[in-house]
Structure formats: C-alpha cells, structure tokens
N, C-alpha and C positions, 0 to 999 in steps of 0.2 A: 661267741661260743655258746649262745643260748639255744636250747633245743625246744621243740614244740611239745615233747612229752617229758614226764618227770623221770630223770635218771639220777641215780646216786652212784658216786665213784669213791674209791678209797685211794688217796694219794700218799705217796711215800717220799720222804726227803732223803737225798743222797749227798754225801760229802766225799770229794775226790781230791787227793793230794798229788800234785805233779810237779814237773820242773818249773812251771810258771806260777806256782803257788796253789793255794787251796781254793776250790770252786764248789758251788752248791747248785743242785738242780733237783727237780722232783719228777716223779713218774706216776702214771695212773692207767688203769684199764678202762677203756671206753668201748662197750659193745664187743668185747673180745679182742680189741686191738690195743696194744701197748703204746702209750703216748709219753714222750719225754719233753720236758721244757728246755729252754735254753739255759746256759750256765750263768750263774751270778757270782760275783766276787763277795757280796755281802749276804750272810745267811738270813738276816732279818728281812731283807728285800725279797729273797727267794721264798721265805715262809709266807710273807704277805701276798705274793703272787699266787702261791699254792692255795692259800685260803680263798682268794678271789675266784680262782678257777673252780674250786670245790663248791663254793656257794652258788655259782652259776649253774652247776649241773645238779645240785640238790633240789629236792621238791621245793617249789616256789612258796615263799612265805608272803603274808600280806605286805603290801607296799609300805616301805619305811621312808617317810619324808625327810629323815635326817641323814641319809646316806651321803657320802662325800661325792662331789663332782670330780671329774678327771683332773681339772686344774688344781683343785684342793689336794687331791691325792699326790700329785706331783710336788706341790709345795711341802706336804708332810714329809715326803721322801728327801727333799732337799734340806729341810730343817734337821732331819735325823742325821744325815751325813755331815752337815756342818757342825752339829753338836758333838758328834763322834770325833771329828778331827780336832776339836778343841778339848778333848779329853773328858767331856761331860757324859757320865754314864746314864743312859736312857735306852729305851727301845722304841722301835717304830710303832709298835702297838700302843704305847702310851701317848705318842704324839697324835696318832689317828684318833684315839679316844678323846683327846683334848679338842681336836678339830670337830668331832661329832658333837661334843658338849657345847662348844662355842658357836657352831654353825647355825645360822638363822633357820628356824623351822619354816617349812613351806606348807601351804594348804593343799592337801591331797584331793584333787578333783579329777573327774573323768574328762576326756577330750571333748565330749559332747557339751559338758557344762562350760568348759573353758571357751569353746568356740561361740557359744551363745552369749557369754559375757563380752567376748571380744567384739562381736558384731554390734552388740548394744552400746559399746563404748565408742564406736566410730563417731567423729564429730558431726554435728547436725549440718554444718555447711558443706560437708563432702557431697560430691555429685551422686545422685541416685544410681546412675549406671555403674559407678565405681563400687558402691555398696552391693549392688547386684552381682558384680564380678567377684567380689570377695565371697559372697554367699555361695555362688555356683562353684567356685574353685575349691572351697572347703567342704562341699557336700560329699564328694567321693572319699575324702580323708575321714569324715565322720562315719561313713559306712564301713570303712576298713578298720578303724581303731576307736570308734566312738565309746566303747565301754572300758577301754584301757585308761590307766592313769596318765595324765599329760606328762608328768615328770618321769614316768617309767619308760616311755618310748625311747628307743636307742637309734643310733646312726644306722645300724643294720636294718632296722625296721623301715626307716625312710628310704634307704637305698633300694630295698626290695620294692617298696611302694612306688618310687619314682621310675623304676625300670619297667613299668607296665607297658606292654606292647601297643595298647590302645592310644597312646599319646605320641604326638610328634615331638620334635626337638623343642619347638617354641612352647607348646603346651606344657611339656615337662619342666621347662624353665619357669613358667608362670606358677605352676604348682609348688615348686621349690621356694620361690620368692614369697608367696603368700603364707605358706606354712612357717617360714622363717620369721616373718613379721608377727605371726601369732605368738611364737616363743619369745621374741624380743619384748612384746607387750606383756607377756606373763611374767618375765623376769624383772621388769621395771615396776610392777605393782608394789604398793606398800607391803601387802601380804603376798609374797611371791607365790606363784603357782608352779614355777619351775626354777631349777638352779642353773641350768645350762641349756644351750641351744644345740640339739643333736644334729642339726643340719649344717653346722659350721664346717665339719670336716669334708662334706660333700663338695665336689667341684662346682664353682659358680660361673656361669657363662658371662663373659664380658660383653659390652655393647658391640665390640668388633666381631666377636664370635657369633652373636645373635644375628647381626646383619648379614653374615655369610650364608645363613640358611634362609634368609628372606629373598623371595624372587623379585626380579625387577618389576616395577609398576607396569601393569597392563593398560593399554590405551585403545581407544576407538580410532579407526582410520576416519578421515573426513567423510568418506562415502558411508561408513557405518553410522557416524553421527547424523548424517542427513537422513538415513533410513530410520534412525531412532526418532527424530523429530517428526518425520512423516507418519510414523506409527502412533505417535503421541498426540498429534495436533488436534485430532477429533475426539480425544478422550479427556476425562477429568484429571489425567496425570501429566498434563503438559506443564503445569506450574512447577511441579517437582523437577521435571526434566530440565526446565530453563535454569533453575537455581543450581542444579548439579552441573550442567554442561557449561554454563557461561558465568556463573558466580563462584564455582569451585567449592560449594558448601558440601560438607560431609552429610551422609545419609541421616545420621542421628541429629545433626544440627538442623537439618530441614524439618525433621519431625518436631523438634522443640520450637523452632521458628514459627511453624504453622499453628502451634497451640497458643500463641500470643492472643490477647483479647480481640484484636482486629485482624487476626490471621497473619500478622507480620508486615502488613502493608505500611504501617506508620513508621517502620524502620527504614523504608526506602525513600530517599530524598532525591528527587529528580533535579532539584536546583543545584546541589553540590555534586550530583552524580555519584552518590555513595549509598551503601547499605551498612547500617550499624548492627553489628552482631553483639548482643548483650553478653556479659560475663557468664551468666548461667546457661547460655546457649552454646557459645564457642567452646570447643574442646580445650583450647589453650587460653581461654579468657576472652576479654573484649578485643574486637578488631574492627577496622573499617575496610570494606571492600570497595575499591574504586571501579565503577561500572564501565565496561567497554561499550561502545556505541551499539553493538549487536545486542547486548543484554538490555540496554535501554529501549531499543526498538521492540523487543519481545515483551518487556514489562508494560510498555505503553499500550501494546496490542492487547495484553491481558486486562489492563485497566479499562479499555473500551468495552471489553466483554463482561464488565461488571465485577471485576476483582475476584475471580474464582479462587477457592482455597488452594494453597500450595501442596496440600496433602489430602487426597480424596479418600473416601471409604474404599475398602477392598484394595488397599495399596499394593500389597505383595502380589496378589493375583493379577492386578493390572500391569505391574512391572514385569512379571513373568511373560505376559502376553506381548509386551513391547520387545523384550529380549528375544522371544521366539521369532518375531518379525525381522529382527536385526541379524540373528544367528539361526537361520533355518536348519532343520535336521539335515544331517549329511555333511556338515562343514568339518574342517579339520579339528584336531585335538585342541589346538590353541584357542579356537573360538569357543569350544565347549568349556574350557577353563575360565574364560572371561565372563561367561554367564554367571559364574559363582562369585565374582568380585563385586562386593557391595558398593564400592566407590569408583567404579570404572569411569563414569563421566567426570568425576573430580580429577582423576589422574590425567585424563585427556585435557582438561582445562589447564592444568599446571604445565604439561608438556608443550602444548601449543601456545601458551602465553610466553614461555621462554623463547620461542622462535620468532616472535613478532619483531619487526624492526624497532630498535631502540629499547628493547626490554632489558630489565635489570633483575638480578637475583633478589635484591632488596625489595623491589616492588612486588614481584611474584610471591615472595615469602610472606609479605605483609597481607596480601589478598588471600592467600591460602591458609594463613594461620600456622605457618611452620617457621623454622629457623632457616637462614641462608645455607648453613652447613648441610641441613637435611635435604634441601632442594638440590644443592650441588651434587651431593652423594648419590641420590636416587634418580634424579630426572635429567641431569645434564648429559648423561651418556646415552639417552634414548635416541634411536635413529629416526627422528622426525625432522622435516625440512621446513624452511621458511615458506615454500610454496604450499606445503600441506597446511601450515598454520594460517596462511591467508585464506585458503579454501575453507578451513574449519570456521574461522571467524566471519566468513562471508555467508554463513547459513542464517540469513535474515528471515523474518516472517514472510516478506514478499516472495522470496525465492522458494521457501518451503511450501507455502500455500499454493503457489503456481505448480510445483512438482506434485503436490497432493491431488490437485484437480486433474492433472494429466495422467494419473495412474490408470 
C-alpha cells in the first residue's frame, strides 16, 4: 500500500453491533475515494491495522531500524490474544512496544553498501566465474535500489523488480535466488543488516519447474560435425574443437585447461588413455575422461604437429568463422539457434557416446562430469541412432584430412 508520492490520510474507527456481535473497522479517504477495511472482532487489532495503514500513507520518515518484522508482529498479536483469554489486562500497543524495546537493533545500510560487503565476504576458494556471476546478477539490483536501505525494501518492491520484461523465466529465477542469498547473509551477520527476507513470500521455482522451461540439448549431426572439423583442421582452433567434440569438455573448462603451464598437455596420459581434469578446472570438480580411440588419434596427430595450444588467440572470432562454415546463411531456424549454443560440441559428444555399443549411463556421466540422473533426463530421449554414433566417432584425422584435401 506504499505510494511513490507523499499522501496523508485521516482514518476513522467504526464500531458496529449486530446479530453476530460487535465488530470494528476503519475507513479513510484516498484521493477522493472512500476505502473501508475488513471487519475485526478485536478493537485493538483493528486500531493497530489502522495505524499501520495510516503510517504507510503518511509522509515517509527516516528509516527506523527497530521496526518489527511481519513474523514478530504476528507473534505480538498472538501474545496479546493469549493474555486476554487468560484475563490479563494489557493492550496490543504495550506488547508491540515491548517487542520494539527488546528487538535487536540492525545496522541501517544502503543496498549498495550491503552488496559490496556481501561480495567481499565470498570465500576465497569460490570459483572466479561464480563470483563474476554474483556480481553481474546484483548489478541491475544496485541500479534499481542502490540508494535505498537494505532492510527497507519490501516484497512488493522485489515483485515489481522481478517482473521486468527484459528477463526470461530462467534469468528471473537466477535474480531471485541471488537476491535472496544476499538477505540470508545479511540476517546471519552478528550485527544484522536486515530482520527478514522480503523475497520469501515470492514463488520459488522448483528444479522440476526450471527444467520445464529448458530446451532439449541441441546437437550436431555427423555431417555437421564433419564440416566443423574440416573448417577447423587448417586453423589454430582445431585443438579446442577436438576437446569439445571428442572429450566433451565444456567451453569454460577448455579455457581453463589451456591456461595450465604446459597448455594442458601434461594432464593427457596416453598410457592409461585418460585426461585428468583438475578440481579448479572441472565445473563439478575433479574427473577422469577415458579417451575414445578417435580422440587418441586426434591428440597424437596434434602432438606430431608440435603440441599447439588448445585455445588460440582471437578464439571467439575463429569460432564464429567455423560455425559460419557449418551453418551457412539461409539455413532453417533450428540451425540459427544452434549457432548460439556455446556447448554444442559437448552435447553432441554426450548424445553419441550414449548410442555406442555397450555404452552405460555411468561411464558417460563420469566422462561428462554430470550425474546419471541428469544424463538420463536430458539426453536419453534425443533422437540419435547407433548408426549416427558410429559415423560421428568415425571422424578420424585420416578421414577428415582426406576430405579436406578433396574440397
């Protein structure tokens, strides 16, 4: 019931006696319109609600850090009714005053200050990209409410903020989650910065609901994978393509992998036919990738070429050129959507690994750094066949080099 401008109202209390007993309500004029409250059995409860409404419409006073939270106010009302039933004479105002006196004081800080402290408190071992995600997600919140007191923001403020049309369903969910974590951190501090989390009443999307809005993973056809390799084989971006297509590594994992002192080559063991992904590189921590013979052939071929880096300069520009060769202008809408998917080769790796003879969910999940449940839910229903998988894993250096020479 908060308004953007300062409005003062004059409320009047009414008592009505009827067949069902005595009830109380209040009324007030708001911009020429008469507004009536609901009826209350207890006059003190009605007067407390009238005072709350009147305070909300009166000219705003400096923020008071000792105001009661909604749960505390509910407790005060419950205590008042309990004492009244026991015949103890008191008033709701006296109980509220006691709560205000006993309630712990909170430090009144602006949202900008709170966010800066929150970001500075993130543990040092937290991944850098997670910290960047928190910073980016809280930036629009700071632009919207940066000069407001953190504890002053209401549920309605956040409902309006989250209903911004510029965000999709998933982005809106992320913004709600990060803002809620900010408040949980503020409430747990020794000197609290907030007394309650205003985002609690807002609906929270479940994992099931979130997955309903996620599209099915997009994959390359074997022919498109072949064209990808043909376009990359004579460029410095072949190493990235090999790890993405045949090791199933995520884009950000390859970027971190390539920054290792030796470019990541020491993590590749041809003896055990494995690639070791360090905890600080893998999104889900440490894992071992068991190499398919096709991946071994490609890495051996790169080794003979002098172990070129897995991530070359002008990476984004080079990757766009490869995608342009795979998805030329004039293709259908689905192909255009796939050019925007950063982990398209990885999705192809998982899908075609599942269709190989003797493949298991456990092995594919281990190589991909996912859970078996995630693999079953998102990849098991994709319409790829064993024939396509064999064609995909048959894209050896010998075959691609031959195709590139005959172009």
